[in-house]
N, CA, C and O atoms as CSV, one atom per row, in Angstrom:
chain,resi,resn,atom,element,x,y,z
A,1,MET,N,N,2.930,7.816,26.779
A,1,MET,CA,C,4.166,6.968,26.892
A,1,MET,C,C,5.075,7.067,25.295
A,1,MET,O,O,6.298,7.100,25.159
A,2,GLU,N,N,3.869,7.104,24.062
A,2,GLU,CA,C,4.206,6.988,23.177
A,2,GLU,C,C,4.829,8.774,22.692
A,2,GLU,O,O,5.816,9.041,22.007
A,3,VAL,N,N,3.918,9.661,23.289
A,3,VAL,CA,C,4.447,11.147,23.058
A,3,VAL,C,C,5.663,11.384,23.659
A,3,VAL,O,O,6.503,12.164,23.209
A,4,ARG,N,N,5.765,10.815,24.539
A,4,ARG,CA,C,7.531,10.980,25.363
A,4,ARG,C,C,8.331,10.470,24.373
A,4,ARG,O,O,9.160,11.268,23.936
A,5,PHE,N,N,8.323,9.409,23.910
A,5,PHE,CA,C,9.186,8.778,22.843
A,5,PHE,C,C,9.464,9.640,21.869
A,5,PHE,O,O,10.593,9.910,21.459
A,6,LEU,N,N,8.232,10.174,21.409
A,6,LEU,CA,C,8.693,11.161,19.784
A,6,LEU,C,C,9.238,12.250,20.344
A,6,LEU,O,O,10.328,12.534,19.846
A,7,GLU,N,N,8.753,13.196,21.480
A,7,GLU,CA,C,9.410,14.428,21.944
A,7,GLU,C,C,11.178,13.992,22.247
A,7,GLU,O,O,12.063,14.817,22.019
A,8,GLU,N,N,11.454,12.724,22.729
A,8,GLU,CA,C,12.637,12.572,22.901
A,8,GLU,C,C,13.594,12.492,21.756
A,8,GLU,O,O,14.625,13.159,21.835
A,9,ARG,N,N,13.382,11.783,20.741
A,9,ARG,CA,C,13.564,12.018,19.480
A,9,ARG,C,C,13.810,13.048,18.414
A,9,ARG,O,O,14.388,12.900,17.337
A,10,LYS,N,N,13.329,13.978,18.861
A,10,LYS,CA,C,13.244,15.356,18.393
A,10,LYS,C,C,12.997,15.186,16.910
A,10,LYS,O,O,13.962,15.230,16.146
A,11,GLY,N,N,11.862,15.008,16.483
A,11,GLY,CA,C,11.562,15.159,15.086
A,11,GLY,C,C,11.695,14.231,14.337
A,11,GLY,O,O,11.380,14.370,13.155
A,12,LYS,N,N,12.262,12.875,14.878
A,12,LYS,CA,C,12.841,11.986,13.660
A,12,LYS,C,C,11.447,11.027,13.984
A,12,LYS,O,O,10.650,11.127,14.916
A,13,MET,N,N,11.475,10.204,13.005
A,13,MET,CA,C,10.369,9.202,13.024
A,13,MET,C,C,10.725,8.066,12.133
A,13,MET,O,O,11.463,8.286,11.172
A,14,THR,N,N,10.310,6.985,12.342
A,14,THR,CA,C,10.535,5.982,11.109
A,14,THR,C,C,9.517,6.001,10.187
A,14,THR,O,O,8.578,6.797,10.201
A,15,VAL,N,N,9.719,5.023,9.290
A,15,VAL,CA,C,8.573,5.047,7.861
A,15,VAL,C,C,7.556,4.466,8.284
A,15,VAL,O,O,6.471,4.675,7.741
A,16,GLU,N,N,7.682,3.587,9.373
A,16,GLU,CA,C,6.558,2.780,9.897
A,16,GLU,C,C,5.830,3.912,10.709
A,16,GLU,O,O,4.619,3.873,10.493
A,17,GLU,N,N,6.157,4.791,11.474
A,17,GLU,CA,C,5.506,5.724,12.441
A,17,GLU,C,C,4.892,6.829,11.252
A,17,GLU,O,O,3.698,7.114,11.334
A,18,ALA,N,N,5.539,7.307,10.396
A,18,ALA,CA,C,5.160,7.927,9.384
A,18,ALA,C,C,3.848,7.318,8.369
A,18,ALA,O,O,2.885,7.960,7.950
A,19,GLY,N,N,4.084,6.267,8.205
A,19,GLY,CA,C,2.799,5.652,7.592
A,19,GLY,C,C,1.597,5.545,8.659
A,19,GLY,O,O,0.454,5.395,8.226
A,20,ARG,N,N,1.852,5.627,10.164
A,20,ARG,CA,C,0.682,5.112,10.796
A,20,ARG,C,C,-0.090,6.509,11.167
A,20,ARG,O,O,-1.308,6.666,11.256
A,21,ARG,N,N,0.628,7.184,11.301
A,21,ARG,CA,C,0.183,8.712,11.522
A,21,ARG,C,C,-0.357,9.551,9.850
A,21,ARG,O,O,-0.852,10.670,9.716
A,22,GLY,N,N,-0.104,8.749,9.012
A,22,GLY,CA,C,-0.452,9.324,7.665
A,22,GLY,C,C,-1.865,8.443,7.621
A,22,GLY,O,O,-2.818,9.040,7.121
A,23,GLY,N,N,-1.982,7.772,7.854
A,23,GLY,CA,C,-3.219,6.739,7.938
A,23,GLY,C,C,-4.115,7.018,8.869
A,23,GLY,O,O,-5.307,6.823,8.632
A,24,LEU,N,N,-3.663,7.556,10.163
A,24,LEU,CA,C,-4.565,8.177,11.186
A,24,LEU,C,C,-5.133,9.463,10.636
A,24,LEU,O,O,-6.340,9.706,10.640
A,25,LYS,N,N,-4.347,10.151,10.234
A,25,LYS,CA,C,-4.680,11.545,9.640
A,25,LYS,C,C,-5.997,11.502,8.569
A,25,LYS,O,O,-7.015,12.192,8.525
A,26,THR,N,N,-5.546,10.442,7.772
A,26,THR,CA,C,-6.453,10.355,6.456
A,26,THR,C,C,-7.753,9.633,6.853
A,26,THR,O,O,-8.838,9.878,6.326
A,27,ALA,N,N,-7.581,8.833,7.708
A,27,ALA,CA,C,-8.775,8.433,8.355
A,27,ALA,C,C,-9.909,9.592,9.095
A,27,ALA,O,O,-11.131,9.696,8.988
A,28,GLU,N,N,-9.222,10.124,9.622
A,28,GLU,CA,C,-9.409,11.351,10.327
A,28,GLU,C,C,-10.500,12.565,9.290
A,28,GLU,O,O,-11.555,13.147,9.543
A,29,THR,N,N,-9.800,12.538,8.359
A,29,THR,CA,C,-10.247,13.762,7.191
A,29,THR,C,C,-11.154,13.146,6.635
A,29,THR,O,O,-12.291,13.616,6.656
A,30,HIS,N,N,-10.899,12.018,6.038
A,30,HIS,CA,C,-11.649,11.335,4.733
A,30,HIS,C,C,-12.609,10.372,5.176
A,30,HIS,O,O,-13.620,10.303,4.477
A,31,GLY,N,N,-12.527,9.445,6.384
A,31,GLY,CA,C,-13.433,8.800,7.061
A,31,GLY,C,C,-13.562,7.444,6.591
A,31,GLY,O,O,-12.570,7.164,5.918
A,32,GLU,N,N,-14.251,6.636,6.657
A,32,GLU,CA,C,-14.401,5.123,6.304
A,32,GLU,C,C,-15.033,5.000,4.954
A,32,GLU,O,O,-14.767,4.030,4.245
A,33,GLU,N,N,-15.916,6.004,4.538
A,33,GLU,CA,C,-16.271,5.659,3.227
A,33,GLU,C,C,-15.030,5.930,2.047
A,33,GLU,O,O,-15.012,5.381,0.945
A,34,PHE,N,N,-14.115,6.806,2.498
A,34,PHE,CA,C,-13.133,6.801,1.358
A,34,PHE,C,C,-12.325,5.628,1.254
A,34,PHE,O,O,-11.992,5.249,0.131
A,35,TYR,N,N,-11.960,4.991,2.290
A,35,TYR,CA,C,-11.256,3.826,2.033
A,35,TYR,C,C,-12.161,2.486,1.134
A,35,TYR,O,O,-11.665,1.687,0.340
A,36,SER,N,N,-13.316,2.563,1.486
A,36,SER,CA,C,-14.002,1.216,0.950
A,36,SER,C,C,-14.285,1.763,-0.514
A,36,SER,O,O,-14.486,0.936,-1.403
A,37,GLU,N,N,-14.315,3.299,-0.842
A,37,GLU,CA,C,-14.370,3.533,-2.284
A,37,GLU,C,C,-12.967,3.045,-2.644
A,37,GLU,O,O,-13.012,2.010,-3.309
A,38,ILE,N,N,-11.587,3.547,-2.364
A,38,ILE,CA,C,-10.560,3.488,-2.989
A,38,ILE,C,C,-10.227,2.154,-3.265
A,38,ILE,O,O,-9.757,1.893,-4.372
A,39,GLY,N,N,-10.443,1.024,-2.209
A,39,GLY,CA,C,-10.455,-0.268,-2.523
A,39,GLY,C,C,-11.226,-0.841,-3.632
A,39,GLY,O,O,-10.805,-1.726,-4.376
A,40,ARG,N,N,-12.474,-0.238,-3.703
A,40,ARG,CA,C,-13.303,-0.795,-4.818
A,40,ARG,C,C,-12.545,-0.202,-6.270
A,40,ARG,O,O,-12.459,-0.890,-7.287
A,41,LYS,N,N,-12.109,0.962,-6.175
A,41,LYS,CA,C,-11.334,1.409,-7.396
A,41,LYS,C,C,-10.092,0.762,-7.738
A,41,LYS,O,O,-9.829,0.530,-8.918
A,42,GLY,N,N,-9.277,0.442,-6.768
A,42,GLY,CA,C,-8.344,-0.559,-7.018
A,42,GLY,C,C,-8.562,-2.115,-7.358
A,42,GLY,O,O,-7.627,-2.758,-7.835
A,43,GLY,N,N,-9.596,-2.609,-7.148
A,43,GLY,CA,C,-9.933,-3.743,-7.414
A,43,GLY,C,C,-10.448,-3.676,-8.810
A,43,GLY,O,O,-10.223,-4.617,-9.571
A,44,ARG,N,N,-11.193,-2.525,-9.243
A,44,ARG,CA,C,-11.236,-2.198,-10.664
A,44,ARG,C,C,-10.110,-2.206,-11.559
A,44,ARG,O,O,-9.916,-3.022,-12.460
A,45,ILE,N,N,-9.537,-1.437,-11.305
A,45,ILE,CA,C,-8.037,-1.186,-12.039
A,45,ILE,C,C,-7.175,-2.179,-12.075
A,45,ILE,O,O,-6.819,-2.605,-13.174
A,46,GLY,N,N,-6.627,-2.788,-10.779
A,46,GLY,CA,C,-5.970,-3.906,-11.014
A,46,GLY,C,C,-6.355,-5.193,-11.243
A,46,GLY,O,O,-5.737,-5.956,-11.986
A,47,GLY,N,N,-7.343,-5.472,-10.646
A,47,GLY,CA,C,-7.986,-6.763,-11.065
A,47,GLY,C,C,-7.811,-7.613,-11.890
A,47,GLY,O,O,-6.735,-7.365,-12.434
A,48,PRO,N,N,-8.426,-8.822,-12.463
A,48,PRO,CA,C,-8.030,-9.673,-13.264
A,48,PRO,C,C,-7.028,-9.543,-14.374
A,48,PRO,O,O,-6.379,-10.483,-14.833
A,49,LYS,N,N,-6.945,-7.975,-14.859
A,49,LYS,CA,C,-5.965,-8.086,-15.966
A,49,LYS,C,C,-4.666,-7.774,-15.442
A,49,LYS,O,O,-3.693,-7.994,-16.163
A,50,GLY,N,N,-4.491,-7.258,-14.210
A,50,GLY,CA,C,-3.003,-7.488,-13.543
A,50,GLY,C,C,-2.449,-8.993,-13.438
A,50,GLY,O,O,-1.347,-9.382,-13.824
A,51,GLY,N,N,-3.464,-9.752,-12.826
A,51,GLY,CA,C,-2.921,-11.028,-12.497
A,51,GLY,C,C,-2.803,-11.595,-14.095
A,51,GLY,O,O,-1.976,-12.500,-14.204
A,52,GLN,N,N,-3.395,-11.267,-15.173
A,52,GLN,CA,C,-3.455,-12.130,-16.156
A,52,GLN,C,C,-1.736,-11.589,-16.858
A,52,GLN,O,O,-0.888,-12.360,-17.307
A,53,ARG,N,N,-1.657,-10.503,-16.785
A,53,ARG,CA,C,-0.080,-9.915,-17.177
A,53,ARG,C,C,0.851,-10.387,-16.177
A,53,ARG,O,O,2.023,-10.454,-16.546
A,54,VAL,N,N,0.564,-10.752,-14.911
A,54,VAL,CA,C,1.739,-11.584,-14.271
A,54,VAL,C,C,1.970,-13.047,-14.826
A,54,VAL,O,O,3.046,-13.632,-14.947
A,55,ARG,N,N,0.720,-13.490,-15.131
A,55,ARG,CA,C,1.123,-15.072,-15.708
A,55,ARG,C,C,1.367,-15.174,-16.994
A,55,ARG,O,O,1.862,-16.209,-17.441
A,56,GLU,N,N,0.968,-13.808,-18.022
A,56,GLU,CA,C,2.000,-14.153,-19.365
A,56,GLU,C,C,3.589,-13.623,-18.843
A,56,GLU,O,O,4.561,-13.986,-19.506
A,57,LEU,N,N,3.735,-12.944,-17.893
A,57,LEU,CA,C,5.307,-12.893,-17.938
A,57,LEU,C,C,5.922,-14.066,-17.615
A,57,LEU,O,O,6.848,-14.526,-18.282
A,58,ILE,N,N,5.338,-14.741,-16.343
A,58,ILE,CA,C,5.832,-16.005,-16.218
A,58,ILE,C,C,5.915,-17.043,-17.047
A,58,ILE,O,O,6.785,-17.913,-17.086
A,59,GLU,N,N,4.859,-16.893,-17.780
A,59,GLU,CA,C,5.090,-17.998,-18.941
A,59,GLU,C,C,6.491,-17.607,-19.915
A,59,GLU,O,O,7.425,-18.283,-20.347
A,60,GLU,N,N,6.218,-16.562,-19.985
A,60,GLU,CA,C,7.504,-16.194,-21.138
A,60,GLU,C,C,8.955,-16.469,-20.539
A,60,GLU,O,O,9.940,-16.812,-21.194
A,61,GLY,N,N,8.901,-16.276,-19.317
A,61,GLY,CA,C,10.080,-16.649,-18.550
A,61,GLY,C,C,10.415,-17.846,-18.385
A,61,GLY,O,O,11.466,-18.091,-17.792
A,62,LYS,N,N,9.631,-18.831,-18.852
A,62,LYS,CA,C,9.714,-20.191,-18.796
A,62,LYS,C,C,10.106,-20.507,-20.042
A,62,LYS,O,O,11.083,-21.250,-20.135
A,63,LYS,N,N,9.601,-20.137,-20.990
A,63,LYS,CA,C,9.809,-20.369,-22.377
A,63,LYS,C,C,11.411,-20.083,-22.774
A,63,LYS,O,O,12.050,-20.848,-23.496
A,64,ARG,N,N,11.847,-19.105,-22.304
A,64,ARG,CA,C,13.090,-18.568,-22.478
A,64,ARG,C,C,14.210,-19.400,-21.387
A,64,ARG,O,O,15.434,-19.351,-21.508
A,65,GLU,N,N,13.789,-19.829,-20.781
A,65,GLU,CA,C,14.457,-20.687,-19.714
A,65,GLU,C,C,14.687,-21.966,-20.557
A,65,GLU,O,O,15.852,-22.342,-20.689
A,66,THR,N,N,13.560,-22.763,-21.214
A,66,THR,CA,C,13.979,-24.026,-22.036
A,66,THR,C,C,14.499,-23.680,-23.477
A,66,THR,O,O,14.847,-24.611,-24.204
A,67,GLU,N,N,14.578,-22.202,-23.984
A,67,GLU,CA,C,15.350,-22.426,-25.270
A,67,GLU,C,C,16.826,-21.888,-25.030
A,67,GLU,O,O,17.661,-21.955,-25.932
């Protein structure tokens, strides 16, 4: 059913469809370990530092509101 739907649309797809197809293709070519590794890397890179920066920006904004 989905294949026929895509054929009727003649090459056009939504962002959602493109993301799903890209994710399926990535999973097919790289496997489950790939997702585990990029998840670990993302946690290390963004980790606490990312949250701290957001906290600092919020505090800075609050100070400016009171001035």
